[in-house]
C-alpha positions in Angstrom: -50.3 -27.2 24.2 -46.6 -26.5 23.3 -44.0 -27.5 25.9 -40.3 -27.8 25.9 -39.2 -31.2 24.7 -35.5 -31.8 25.3 -33.8 -33.8 22.6 -30.2 -33.9 21.2 -29.5 -31.0 23.6 -32.1 -28.6 22.3 -35.5 -27.8 23.7 -38.1 -28.2 21.0 -41.3 -26.4 21.8 -43.5 -29.1 20.3 -47.2 -28.6 20.2 -48.9 -32.0 20.2 -52.5 -30.5 20.5 -52.4 -28.6 17.3 -53.6 -29.6 13.8 -51.1 -32.4 13.5 -47.9 -33.8 14.9 -46.0 -33.4 11.6 -47.0 -29.7 11.5 -46.1 -29.2 15.1 -42.6 -30.7 14.7 -42.0 -28.7 11.6 -42.8 -25.5 13.4 -40.7 -26.5 16.4 -37.6 -27.2 14.4 -38.1 -24.1 12.2 -38.4 -22.0 15.3 -35.3 -23.6 16.9 -33.3 -22.6 13.8 -34.7 -19.1 13.6 -34.1 -18.4 17.2 -30.5 -19.6 17.0 -30.9 -22.6 19.3 -29.9 -24.7 16.3 -26.8 -23.0 14.9 -25.9 -23.2 11.2 -24.0 -26.4 10.5 -25.4 -28.3 13.4 -25.9 -31.9 12.5 -29.4 -33.2 13.4 -30.0 -36.8 14.7 -31.1 -39.4 12.2 -34.9 -39.6 11.6 -34.8 -43.0 13.5 -33.1 -41.5 16.6 -35.3 -38.4 16.7 -38.5 -40.4 16.2 -37.4 -42.6 19.2 -36.7 -39.6 21.4 -40.0 -38.0 20.6 -42.1 -41.1 20.5 -43.4 -40.5 17.0 -43.3 -42.5 13.8 -40.0 -42.4 11.8 -41.9 -41.5 8.6 -43.2 -38.3 10.4 -39.7 -37.1 11.2 -38.4 -38.0 7.7 -41.2 -36.0 6.1 -40.5 -33.0 8.4 -36.8 -33.1 7.5 -37.7 -33.2 3.8 -40.1 -30.2 4.2 -37.5 -28.1 5.9 -34.8 -29.1 3.4 -37.2 -27.9 0.6 -37.7 -24.6 2.5 -34.0 -24.1 2.9 -33.9 -24.4 6.7 -32.0 -27.7 6.6 -29.5 -29.2 4.2 -29.1 -32.9 3.4 -26.2 -34.5 1.7 -25.5 -38.1 1.0 -23.2 -39.6 3.6 -23.2 -36.5 5.9 -26.7 -36.6 7.3 -29.0 -33.6 7.8 -27.6 -30.3 9.0 -28.9 -26.8 9.7 -28.4 -24.8 6.5 -25.6 -22.2 6.6 -27.9 -19.4 5.6 -31.4 -18.9 7.0 -33.9 -18.0 4.4 -36.2 -15.1 4.7 -39.7 -15.7 6.2 -42.9 -13.7 5.5 -42.0 -11.3 8.4 -38.3 -11.0 7.3 -37.2 -9.2 4.2 -34.0 -10.6 2.7 -31.0 -8.3 2.8 -30.0 -6.9 -0.6 -27.3 -9.0 -2.2 -24.0 -7.2 -2.0 -21.5 -8.2 -4.6 -17.9 -8.1 -3.5 -15.9 -5.6 -5.7 -14.1 -7.4 -8.4 -10.3 -7.4 -8.2 -8.9 -5.2 -11.0 -7.4 -7.1 -13.9 -4.6 -4.6 -14.1 -3.1 -2.5 -11.3 -1.8 0.8 -12.5 -1.6 2.5 -9.1 1.8 4.3 -9.0 4.5 3.5 -6.5 5.0 -0.3 -6.7 7.6 -2.0 -8.8 7.1 -5.3 -10.7 7.2 -7.7 -7.8 7.5 -10.7 -10.1 10.9 -9.5 -11.1 12.3 -9.5 -7.6 15.7 -11.2 -7.8 14.9 -14.1 -5.6 17.8 -16.3 -6.5 20.4 -13.5 -6.1 18.8 -12.4 -2.9 18.8 -15.9 -1.5 22.5 -16.3 -2.3 23.3 -13.0 -0.7 21.4 -14.0 2.4 23.3 -17.3 2.7 26.7 -15.5 2.3 25.7 -12.8 4.7 24.5 -15.2 7.4 27.5 -17.4 7.0 29.9 -14.5 7.5 28.0 -12.7 10.2 29.6 -12.8 13.7 27.5 -14.1 16.5 27.2 -10.6 18.0 25.4 -9.5 14.8 22.3 -11.3 16.1 22.2 -9.2 19.3 20.5 -5.8 19.8 23.3 -3.9 18.1 23.7 -0.3 17.1 20.3 1.6 16.8 21.6 3.1 13.6 21.7 -0.3 12.0 24.3 -2.9 11.1 27.7 -1.3 10.2 28.0 -3.6 7.2 24.9 -2.1 5.6 25.7 1.5 6.6 29.2 1.1 5.0 27.8 -0.4 1.8 25.1 2.3 1.6 27.7 5.1 2.1 29.7 3.8 -0.9 26.7 3.3 -3.1 24.9 6.6 -2.4 28.1 8.6 -2.9 28.7 6.8 -6.2 25.2 6.6 -7.6 23.4 9.6 -6.1 26.1 12.1 -5.2 25.2 11.9 -1.5 27.7 12.8 1.2 27.2 9.7 3.2 29.6 8.8 6.0 28.5 5.5 7.6 28.3 7.3 11.0 25.6 9.6 9.6 23.4 6.9 8.2 20.5 5.4 10.2 18.7 2.4 8.8 14.9 2.4 9.3 11.8 0.5 8.5 11.1 1.9 5.0 10.4 5.5 4.1 7.5 5.9 6.4 9.6 4.5 9.3 12.2 7.1 8.6 9.7 10.0 8.2 8.1 9.0 11.5 11.5 9.3 13.2 12.1 12.7 11.6 8.6 14.0 12.5 9.1 13.1 16.2 12.6 14.6 16.1 11.3 17.9 14.5 8.5 18.1 17.1 10.9 17.6 20.0 13.2 20.3 18.6 10.3 22.8 18.7 9.4 22.7 15.0 5.8 23.6 14.4 5.4 23.1 10.7 6.8 21.1 7.8 5.9 22.4 4.4 5.0 19.8 1.8 4.4 19.9 -2.0 1.2 21.0 -3.5 0.9 17.5 -5.1 2.1 14.6 -3.0 1.0 11.5 -1.0 -1.8 12.2 1.5 -0.4 9.7 4.0 2.9 11.5 4.2 1.0 14.7 5.1 -1.1 12.7 7.6 2.0 11.2 9.3 3.5 14.7 9.9 0.1 16.0 11.1 -0.2 13.2 13.6 3.1 14.2 15.0 1.7 17.6 15.7 3.2 19.5 12.7 1.3 21.8 10.4 1.7 20.9 6.7 1.3 24.0 4.6 1.6 23.5 0.8 4.7 24.8 -1.1 4.0 27.1 -4.0 3.7 25.3 -7.4 3.7 26.5 -11.0 4.0 25.1 -14.4 7.8 24.7 -13.8 7.3 22.7 -10.7 7.7 23.4 -6.9 8.9 26.8 -5.7 10.7 27.5 -2.4 8.7 29.2 0.3 9.5 32.7 1.5 12.1 33.4 4.2 9.8 33.7 7.1 10.7 30.8 9.4 7.1 30.6 10.6 6.1 29.8 7.1 7.9 26.5 7.2 10.7 25.5 9.6 11.1 22.2 7.6 10.4 21.3 4.0 9.6 17.8 2.7 9.9 17.4 -1.1 10.9 15.1 -4.0 13.5 17.2 -5.9 14.8 14.6 -8.3 11.4 13.6 -9.7 8.4 15.4 -8.1 5.7 13.0 -7.2 3.4 12.8 -9.0 3.9 15.6 -11.5 7.3 14.3 -12.5 9.2 17.5 -12.8 12.7 17.8 -11.3 13.4 20.8 -9.1 15.0 23.4 -11.3 18.7 24.2 -10.6 18.0 27.9 -9.6 15.2 26.7 -7.2 17.5 24.1 -5.7 20.0 26.9 -4.9 17.3 29.1 -3.6 15.9 26.4 -1.3 19.4 25.7 0.1 20.1 29.4 0.7 16.7 29.8 2.4 17.5 26.9 4.8 20.8 28.4 5.7 19.3 31.8 6.4 16.4 30.5 8.5 18.1 27.6 10.1 15.6 25.2 8.6 15.8 21.6 7.4 15.1 20.1 4.1 13.8 16.5 4.0 14.7 15.0 0.6 12.5 12.1 -0.5 14.6 10.3 -3.2 12.0 7.7 -3.8 13.0 6.7 -7.4 16.2 8.5 -8.2 17.8 5.4 -9.8 15.2 5.2 -12.6 16.0 8.0 -15.0 15.8 7.2 -18.7 16.6 9.9 -21.2 19.6 11.6 -19.7 22.0 11.5 -16.7 20.3 11.1 -13.3 19.6 14.2 -11.4 21.9 14.1 -8.4 20.6 14.3 -4.8 19.9 17.7 -3.4 21.7 16.7 -0.2 25.0 17.0 -2.1 24.6 20.8 -2.1 24.6 21.0 1.7 24.8 17.9 3.8 24.3 20.0 7.0 20.9 21.4 5.9 19.4 18.4 4.0 18.2 15.1 5.4 18.3 12.4 2.7 15.6 9.7 2.8 16.1 6.6 0.6 14.4 3.3 0.3 14.6 -0.1 -1.4 10.8 -0.1 -2.0 11.0 0.9 -5.6 14.3 -0.7 -6.6 13.6 -4.0 -4.9 10.3 -4.5 -3.1 8.3 -2.5 -0.5 7.7 -5.6 1.6 11.4 -5.6 2.6 10.7 -2.5 4.7 14.3 -1.3 4.2 15.0 2.5 4.2 17.7 4.8 5.4 18.3 8.4 6.6 21.5 10.3 5.9 21.6 13.0 8.6 23.5 16.1 9.5 25.9 15.1 12.3 24.0 17.1 15.1 20.8 15.1 14.4 22.3 11.6 14.6 22.1 11.2 18.3 18.5 12.6 18.5 17.4 10.2 15.7 18.9 7.2 17.4 16.8 8.0 20.5 13.7 7.5 18.4 14.7 4.3 16.7 13.3 1.9 19.3 11.1 -0.6 17.4 11.8 1.1 14.0 14.8 -0.8 12.8 14.5 -3.6 10.2 15.5 -7.1 11.0 19.2 -7.7 11.1 19.2 -10.6 8.6 17.6 -8.4 5.9 20.1 -5.6 6.7 23.0 -8.0 6.3 21.5 -9.4 3.1 21.1 -6.0 1.5 24.7 -5.1 2.5 26.0 -8.2 0.7 23.6 -7.6 -2.2 25.1 -4.1 -2.6 28.7 -5.1 -2.1 28.5 -8.0 -4.6 27.3 -5.8 -7.5 24.0 -7.7 -7.7 22.0 -4.5 -6.7 23.5 -2.5 -9.6 22.9 -5.3 -12.0 19.3 -5.6 -10.9 18.7 -1.8 -11.1 20.1 -1.7 -14.6 17.9 -4.5 -15.8 14.8 -2.9 -14.1 15.6 0.4 -15.7 15.6 -1.1 -19.2 12.4 -3.0 -18.5 10.5 0.1 -17.2 11.8 2.2 -20.1 10.4 -0.3 -22.6 7.0 -0.1 -20.8 7.1 3.7 -20.7 7.9 3.8 -24.4 5.1 1.4 -25.2 2.7 3.6 -23.1 3.7 6.7 -25.0 3.4 5.0 -28.4 -0.1 3.5 -27.6 -1.4 6.9 -26.5 0.0 8.7 -29.5 -1.8 6.2 -31.8 -5.1 5.7 -30.0 -5.5 8.8 -27.8 -3.5 11.6 -29.4 -5.4 14.3 -27.5 -4.0 13.0 -24.2 -0.8 14.8 -23.2 1.7 12.5 -21.4 4.1 14.2 -18.9 6.5 13.4 -16.1 8.1 10.5 -18.0 11.8 11.3 -17.9 12.1 9.1 -14.8 10.3 6.9 -12.3 7.6 4.3 -12.6 4.6 6.4 -13.5 3.3 9.0 -16.0 0.8 11.8 -15.8 -1.9 11.7 -18.5 -3.5 15.1 -18.9 -7.1 15.0 -19.9 -9.7 17.4 -21.3 -11.1 19.7 -18.5 -13.8 18.1 -16.4 -13.2 14.5 -17.4 -10.9 13.1 -14.7 -13.7 11.3 -12.6 -15.3 10.0 -15.8 -11.9 8.5 -16.8 -11.4 7.0 -13.4 -14.9 5.3 -13.5 -14.3 4.1 -17.1 -10.9 2.7 -16.1 -12.6 0.7 -13.3 -15.2 -0.5 -15.7 -12.4 -1.8 -18.0 -10.7 -3.6 -15.1 -8.0 -1.0 -14.3 -7.0 0.3 -10.8 -5.8 3.9 -11.4 -5.7 7.2 -9.5 -6.8 10.6 -10.7 -4.4 13.5 -10.1 -6.9 15.1 -7.6 -6.1 12.2 -5.2 -2.7 13.8 -4.6 -3.6 17.5 -4.5 -3.1 19.2 -1.2 -6.5 20.6 0.0 -5.0 24.0 0.6 -2.8 24.2 -2.5 -3.2 27.4 -4.5 -3.1 25.7 -7.9 -5.8 25.5 -10.5 -7.3 22.0 -10.7 -5.9 19.9 -13.5 -7.7 16.8 -14.8 -5.3 13.9 -15.2 -4.7 10.3 -14.5 -1.5 9.2 -12.7 -0.6 5.8 -14.3 1.9 3.5 -12.8 3.7 1.1 -15.2 5.7 -0.8 -12.7 3.3 -3.4 -11.4 1.8 -5.3 -14.4 4.2 -8.0 -15.5 5.6 -7.9 -19.0 3.1 -10.4 -20.4 0.2 -8.4 -19.2 1.4 -4.9 -20.2 -0.2 -5.0 -23.7 -3.6 -5.9 -22.3 -3.3 -3.1 -19.7 -2.5 -0.6 -22.4 -5.4 -1.7 -24.5 -7.8 -1.3 -21.5 -6.4 2.1 -20.7 -6.8 3.4 -24.2 -10.4 2.2 -24.3 -11.1 3.9 -20.9 -9.8 7.4 -21.9 -12.4 10.0 -22.9 
């Protein structure tokens, strides 16, 4: 008859009346493991100790241990004794779970939107941090102005005016935790002002639409044609606010045409609406002069959103809003918990003032242009039927494919070790545009030494 037999803190239901003591002890230990009373990794007593506790021969225990090791219930290693195995094997009444292989990490990341992180200017940033911290007054480490440190707002005002044509008085700048932090502030501000909808582009980032929707705003798509984004009609109910990327439409890569810029500004003036300008990669233009910020046409109707995520690194979480004066106070009310750390603000201010930022951007622009040119040349040679567009600026290109082949190309890219998005990922579900098969290929992330391999894999993946 089986009865509980307490030993090393576990009740073994040992049946001494069965076909044999060895068999009974084997079944008892197996059941203790199966039932969880002996957890994986538990160290069992030595065969001598357990034999003494149970009043059986040591050889019996040693043989039982050996049997259970052979079955996979126990594991024995020289010098560490006998332990319960980490994985319990299947038994006749248990079917093993199918083996699930973890997805392999792609060899090359071509997802758009991330710069080459290996080229972050660590030494220059560290020097700027030391200088900034040394010069910072004690009060800089306090709670401070919710708009951000005045040193950074002053440096940004000078840089944005010079490099992007932005009307940026320091008092109109609010420093925020990256682009999404700034967009979140604006979404709340719009909702509190009674805005019910913010139109977005027919192609764009889904999580931008999602953030606006979570704030209670409808996100109708803006019209789009082969020349890019078109302004909405004059009905304020159509869109009381508009979010767009006028310098380099993401992901299609087209700048907003001059006549459409003017029409959009005129429409905002007539309806009292606001334009939210996402200038995500305005510094990286290659073939001609940069397209100036839309905000320069009417600083009272355009909110400018900038970020260091593409020029430096997204992990810094440094962004900024340039606001019409009437909105500054309202924006400050929503900044609680959304302001970056003061040391990073001071460091960026010093980085801008020293000229290190300009030098870094110039070097990055040359590096990305070389990669873009290598991409265009490789496709012209090995996939001439693929049309490459959107390459005048930024860190990505659009590769237009034969109709019906986008998903095939995405799967083939994954097979060749590439992480890449199809254009359909970015299409607004309500957009009145004909589906276009294409890949959106980022050329910022792979380091220089890996770019040739990434291009080879991409060309082999294309239909």
